[in-house]
N, C-alpha and C positions, 0 to 999 in steps of 0.2 A: 265406779263414776261417769256419771251421761252427762251428754253435753248439750243444752239448754237450744232451743233453737225458732227462729220466728213462724209465726204462722202467714198461709197466704189465704187471700179468701179465696175464695172458691169462684168462678170464671161464667158467668151464663154465656156465653157464648161458649166457649168449650162444654161445656153441658150441653148445649145443643147441638153443635157440629157434627153431630155422630148420627144421627139423625131420632132421636128419642124424643121426638113431640106429640103431644096429646092433642085434640082439633078444642074446638070446643065442645061439639055432642061426644068428645071420649075417645073419639077411633082416632088408631095412631099412623100419622102421614111418615110414608118414605118412600122412597126408590130405591127398588134393588139394590144397584151399586149400593146405594148410602148401609141399606141393613145388612152387603156382606159384607163391608167393612166392621159392623156393628161384631157382627159372627168372630169374625179372622179378632178383634182388637179383646173383647169382654168372651170368647168360650161362651156364648148364647149359644143356644138347641131350638131347633126350632117350639111351636108350638106352646104352651105354658109359660115356660121357661121364657122366651123369647118377647112373649106379654107383660111379663114382671120386667123385664129389663124395659120392655119401654115405658113401663107407669113407673119407675123409678130411674133417675137420670143419675149414673155413676160416674164419677172424676179421679177414678184411682194415680194415686203416684209413688211414689219410689216406696215400700219398705222399708223405711233409716233403720241403720241399728246400731242399738244404744247409745239414742238421742232420744231426750225427753223431748216428747207434742210435736212429735214430726207427724207432716201432713199422711193419712190415713188416704181417707177417701172423704172425700163431698159430694152426697147426697141430695138431690134435687127430687122432690114430689108434684110427679106432674099428673095426679090423677085431680077430679075435681071436689076429692073434700080432707080432710083433717087426718094423718096420717099419725102413728106413734112409731120410729123406728126407731127397733135396738140392734147395733154392732155389736159383736163380738172375734172374739180369736178364739179356732179352731186348736184344743192342746196346745192351751198356751202355758210358758216354761216360769217359774216363778221371778214375780215382778212384773209381767208383763202386761200391759192392760192394754182400753182403749176409753178416748174423752172425747166426750161423753160418752157412757156406752147407751143412752138412751136419750129423742129427741124428740120432739113435738112439732110437726111442720104442718103449715095451713101450704090448701094451694099453693103453688109453683114459690113455694119456700125452700129455701137450701141448709143444709150443714155442715161447716167441716168437720170429722172426726179427727180427733189425732191418735199417735198411738206411741204404747211407751215399747220399743224391742228389747230384746234384755243382749249385751255385751256380750255375754256368756254364748249366744247362737251363735254354730256355722255360718259365717258369712254364705251369702251367695245359696243358703235355704230359704226358700220358699215360703212363703206367709200366707194363711188361706182365712180369709173373714168369710161369717155366716149376717147376713142382712133379713131381720125380718121387719116386718111392717103390715100396721092394723090400725085398719080406721072403722065406721060404723056399717061400709059394704061389700070389705076387701080384706083381707089378708093377703100378701105376700112377701113369699119366702125363697132366696136364695145366696148364691156362695161364689166366692173370685179368689181364686189364686193369685197371691200378686207379688213382683217379683221384689229377692233384698238384691244389695250389691256386692259384689264379691269380691274379696279381698284376699287370694291365697298370697301369702308370702313365707320366707325362707330363713333366718337368721344361721349363716355362716358364721360361725366363732371362732374363730382366728387365735386366742388370745393364748399368751404365754409366759412365760421366764415374768410373771407380777405389771403385769401390763396388760390392760383390754381391745381389743381388735373385733366387731363387728363389721362383717358384710351382711347388708339387711337391703334385699331382694324384692318387689311387693311387684303385683299385675291388678291392673286394677279393674273387672267386667263387669257388667250389669249398671250402668252408670252410662243414660242417654245423654249429657252434655256434662261429660267429666270438664270438673274443675281444676283440682287443686288436691295435692297429695301431702299433706304435713306431717314427719314423723318428730317427733320428742325423745331425747336419748337424755333420764335423768337415773344420775348415780345416790340410790336411797340410803348406799352405806356410808360415803364422806361426805363431810358436809363442805370439804373447800373446790372440791369439784361441781364446777357449772353446768346446767343442763344444758344442753349441744338441741336446735332447733334444724326442718334440714323439710323445706318446700321448693317440691318442685312441680311444673307443669305439665308433666308427661305420666300415664295413664301404667307407667311398668318401665325400671329402675333398678338402679344400684346404687346402697347410699353409703356412705365405710365411717363407721365409728371408734376413734384412736385414741383411745388416755392412759400413759404411763402409768407408773404404781399402782392400779385397781385391779391389780388378777385376783377372779373370787370371789368381786362386791358385787351387789343384786343390785341391778339397774329396771330399772320402770320402764319401760318403751310404751310410746303412747301411737296410733293413728290416729289420724284424721282425714276425711275423702269427703270429698264438697261435689253436687253437682251444679252448673252453673244457675239452675232456674230452684232448684229444692233446698237449695244450700247445702249444709254436715249429712255423710246418707253414711255415713259408717264412723265411728267415735267409740276405740277401744283402748283396754290400757294391757300387754301384760308384764310380766317381773321375767326378769330373766338376770340370772348369774353367771358372770364372767370366769365360767370354766375349764371350755376348751370344746363344749357338747353341742353340735348345731340343733334348734329347735326353728318348730315352724308350722305350719295351717294351709292345708289344702296345695293341689298343684298347679304349677305352673307349666303356660305355654299348651298348644292346643294339634290336631292334626295334621294344621299344615305348616307347625314350623321345624326345624333341624329338628334329623331324629338320629342316635348313634343306633348306627348297623348293629358296629360290632368294632371290638379291641383288643388288642394283641398285647400279651408282655412277655419281653426276653428277655430274661436271666441272664444279663453276662456275668455275673459278679464271680471274683476269682480273690484269690488273698492279697497280690503283688497293687491289685486297683483299686479293691474294695467294694461297696455296694456300688454295678453298672446295668440299667436300664432301657432299653428302646420300647417306648409304646408305641404300637400301631392302632392310626381307627382312620374307622369311615360312616362317614356322617351323608344321609341325604337329603331332601327339603330344605336347599342352601339358599334359596334367597331372599331369607333374613336373615344368613347365620353371620354371626360376629365372631369367634373363636371356639376353640378348642382348648381347658387349661385344665392337666391332670398335677395331681395335686399326691405326695408319698407321702404318706404321712407316719413314720416310726414310732417307736414308744421316747425317742431321748430327741429336743429338742433341737439338735445341734445337725442332724440327720434329714427336717422334715423340708420339702423344697415345693413349692406350686408352679410349672411349666405350661404355659399356652403357646398357643402354634395356630396362625389362622390360615394355613394349609386347607385345601377342599373339592373336591369331596374325601380326599383319600391322603392322610401324613402323618408326621410322626413328631412325637419330642424325646428326649435324649437326655439321663440324666445320670449322675458319676459322682462321689462321693469318699472319696478316701480313708478305710477306717471301717465305712460302712454296710462290709458284707458280714453273713449269717444275723441278720436283724432282721424282725419281723416289720412288714410295711403290709399296711393297707394302699393301695392304689389304687384314686378315687381321677377315673376321667368322665367331663363333662360335655356336654355340647350346650352352648349361648347362645342369643340373639344377639344383632346388632347392638339393641340395647343392654347387655349385662347378661339378664336375668336366665338362669340355668331352665332350658325346659328341656333336658332328658339328662341321663348320668349314668353308669356302674361304675363297683366296685371289686377288688377282685386284692385276696388275700394271698402275700408272701414272704417264701423268706428265701434272702437276697445269697444264695448259693448257687447257681449258676445252673440249677433247673429251674426249667419253667412249672406255673400253677397251670392247673389247665385252663386251657387255651381255646377258640372257636376253631376248626378246619378253613378257611381265610382263605385255601385255592378256589378259581373254578374249574367249570368241564374240561379246557381248552387251556388251562395252566399248564407252568413246562414241567414235565417231570422226571428224576431220573432210571434211565428207562435197563441199566446194567450197570452194576459195581463188580470190583472184583478189590478185595485188597490184598497185594503177599506181603508176607513180613521174609524179611531177607536180613534178617541182625543177624550180630555176627560180632570178634572180634572183640567184645565193649562197645559198640556202635547199635543202635537204633538204628533202623532201617526198614522203611516203605516204600509202598509203589502203590499205586490206587489206578487204576486202568476205570473210565466210566465214559457212558451216553448219554444225553439228554431225549425226549422225546417230547411233543409240543412245543416246538422250539418257535416259536412267533414271537414271544416275550421274551425271552428267557434272557436274564443278564446275565449270568454270570454263577458258579459252582466253589464254594467253598468250601475246603475243609481241615476238619481244625483238629489239631492233634495235641491233648490234654494229657501229661503226662501230673499223673497224683500223685507219682513219689519225689519229684523233680520240680517244680513250677519252673525254673530259668528254661526248660527247656522246649514248655507249649511254641507251640508254633499255628498257625494259620497259613494257609496259601491257597490261591485265587484261581480259576483259568476260565475265561469267557468263552473257549470254545466249547461246543457241542459235543465234542467227545478229542478225549486224549489222557494225557497218564499226568498223576499226579504226584513228585517223588521228597522223600521226609530222612535223611542223617546225621541226627546230630551225635556228638560223638559222651561216649561213656552214662550211656543211660541204657545199653543191654544191662536184659532185668526186669524195667521203669514197668510199669503198667499203663498204660492210656484208654483218655476215651478216644477214638478217633469219630469226634461231628462231621460228618456231609447237611450241608445243606445247598436246596434249589433256592433260587432269586428270582421274581420274575420283576419285569417292570411295569405299573399299574401307575396310570392318571400323574406320573413324575414321580410316583418315588417305588424302592426296590422292596420288596415283600417277601419274608422269609415264608415261600407253599410247600415246601417240603425236609423233613426234618430227620438223619437216622443217625443210632450211636451204636456203635460197635465197640467196645467192653474186650482189648486184649495184651497178654503180656509180650516184648518184645524177648522172644525166645528165636525167630525164627523158625516159629510153625506158624503157617495161617492159620486164620478164625474163620 
């Protein structure tokens, strides 16, 4: 389906403003600054190509996508003879055309050529036109590459429990005088569901569509983008089933937008507390930063949750769900602009079993580190008994040391001890656990940008039997 569009007349003033004027004697009249402007705007090169550009006045438009009759190029005959002008697309896709493909232009005559550019063409892909003008005394051949408007979008499909939920994020580029974007969502599977239309006057943003009882249905989603001068410049429709799978086209954001530098998934899950995670992150380029969202996506809907944080440049989110231990999770971290669109993201898979997935090293060269550690197993008389001597180096940003005594045989005996001193001794002595196996997890924590970060972790496994590990 394509959208028909009004046709503009060719402005004589616009055609001649770039210095493309031929005098009565056939000489090109321009000044140096005007000619430089023509080179910059039209890609002309010195020599014959420059003369060709002067003999034909070209007024190029945005190459509208998915639009029937969209303005493509206006051509004026600046020669002293009648010309036959042919205009065609290079490498056209199926159904793409120029109208008219040929026109006869008298001296000073003008013709507006329109186009039909396929909606299946990726938005933002340039369109190149070939122009051949022939007369009794001349032949002019040139090509121009025209910008097409760009509409990167992502449809985050959060549908579940027989309900449809789409979060549609969009970003309009290459539209000089952006007017509006209209997004229409039409359920084509259910006759009782009304079509919903969302119109926005911002060139990037997010709209949310929700409808209960329609999970799995097919939807036609139509995007229409307008330019204040050109009218409709993008009109395309895609079909999307609400099955929980994301889809989209192109990438939103650019090099100046917020960047997700790293994220660290800390799996603290256990049989007593269920699925427990802390996710730390760092973002840069924060001038347009909005938030970070972290989506915990499992194979069971009741475990799923999305948590947001506006902390920057370093922040964290915490997830805790009873009974969600030993489950498979995809954990996705999204960095968003203030407009709500995602401009950077990353995903890590993990089983919520207390063991971290592969994480980046988030320590710095001057981060605190464990200088020495000595574990003494003093267990006996039915009682587990440990003493740990330690010292910290690089103490400027040191926050604390934690030691978790994780009893793999008797969960009730698991304890975590904390010390904020840069050196000292940590003791542990629960009753009736001699002979149990322990994972002794020592962690060094650093304060950075107001957030406590785990910058070093060591794990020692030992049986509480009075023999040092």
